[in-house]
N, C-alpha and C positions, 0 to 999 in steps of 0.2 A: 274155854274162854268165849268170848262174844264174835258173832259174825258181824262184820262191819261193812257197809256199802260206802265206797269212796268214789266221788263223782268229780271229776276234773278234766278239762280238755288238754292241760299241759302234762306232757308224758314225765317231765322230770318231776314236777311237784307231786304227781301221782305216784310215782316211783318211792320218793322220799317218805310221804305219809304211809304208803303200804309197808315199807321197810321198818318203820317206827312202830307201826301197830303189830307187825310181825314179831319184832323184838318184844313186845309186851305179851305176845302169846295170842293175839286174836287172829282170826280167819278174816281174810279180805276178799271182798268181791269188788270187781272194778266196773266203772261205767265212764265213758269218755265224753258224755255231756248229759244234759238233762233229761232228754228224750229217753236215753238208754236207761238212765237210773229209774225212770218211770216203768219201764219195762221190766226190770230186774225186780223191783218191789211189788209188781203185779204177779211175777212169776215164783218168788220165793222169800221166805221171811228173813228178815234182818233185826239185829238187836239195837243197831244205831246206823245212822246215815251221816256221813260228813260230806258236805259239799262245796266245791268252790263257787264263789259268786259270779265271777265273769267268765261264763261259757256262752258259746254261740248258740242261738236258737232258744234256748231256755235258761236263764240265769239261776243261780242257787236259790234267790228269793222267790222267783217265779215257779221253781220247783216245789218249794215249800208250800206255796200259795195253791197250787194245783193240787197238791195232796190233801190240803185241809185237814178236817178232823179224821180223815181216813187213816192217817198215819199214827201208829200206836207206839212208835220208838222215838227216842230222842233225835233231835235235828240239830246239827253243829255245821255252823257257816264258816268257811274259810275266805278270808278276803286280804287282798293287798293294800287295802284303803286303811290308813292309819286313822283317819277321821271318819268314824261310823256314822257321824250325824246325818250324811246324806242317805244313809241306808234306812233309818229308823221310820221314815214316812212311807217307804214302799211296801205294797201288798205282800204279806208273808212274814214281815219282818217281826211282828208280835207272836209269831209262832216259832221263832227260833230259840233253841234251849240256850245255846252258848256261840258267841262270836269268838273266833280266833283269827289273829293277823298272821299273815304269811311273812317270812318264813316262820312256821310255827316249830318250837322247840319241843323235843321228846318230853321234857318236864311238864310244859304247858299242856301238850296233849294228853299226858297221863293224868294229870290234875282235872282237866275237864271231862274225861271219860269216866273216871272213878266214880262220881256221884251219879252221874246220868245213868249209867249201866246198873247201879244198884237200884236206882228208882225203877228202871225198866222191867227189872226182874221181878220187882213187886208187882208191877202192873200186869204182866204176863201171867203170874200165878193167880191173879184175881179172874182170868178167862177172858181177856180183851180179844176181840175178834177183828180188829182194824188191820190195814195194810201194816207190815212190819211186824206183827206179833206172831 
C-alpha cells in the first residue's frame, strides 16, 4: 500500500490518523510539525501528505506553499475549522488536493485517499522527479 506522511503537532490526532491509515494497510511516517515534515520529504519519498493546519512554526498551508511545485504527491489538509472560507485566500490553499475536517472519520479518510492515490500512482509511473515521487 501507500507510504503516507502525517504531520500533526497534536499527539492524539496523530495517533488516531495513524491508526486509521494503518488499518487501511498504509505505512505511516510521522512528523510533529511542518519543519519536520519538510525534512522527511527531502529525505525520503512518500505517496501522500496529510497535514494538520494549525501547527506551531509552519502551518499546514504554509508547508504546502513552501513545497510549491516541488511536491509530486497529493496533499490533504486536516482542519478543525468547520468554516473553511477563511482558509481559501491563504497562500498554498489552491494547492491542497482535499480538505478534511477534524475529527476525520475512517470513511471520509478512505474516500479521500482512494482517488488521490490512484492519480499519484499514474503520475509516478510517468517518471515525475519532484519531492514525494
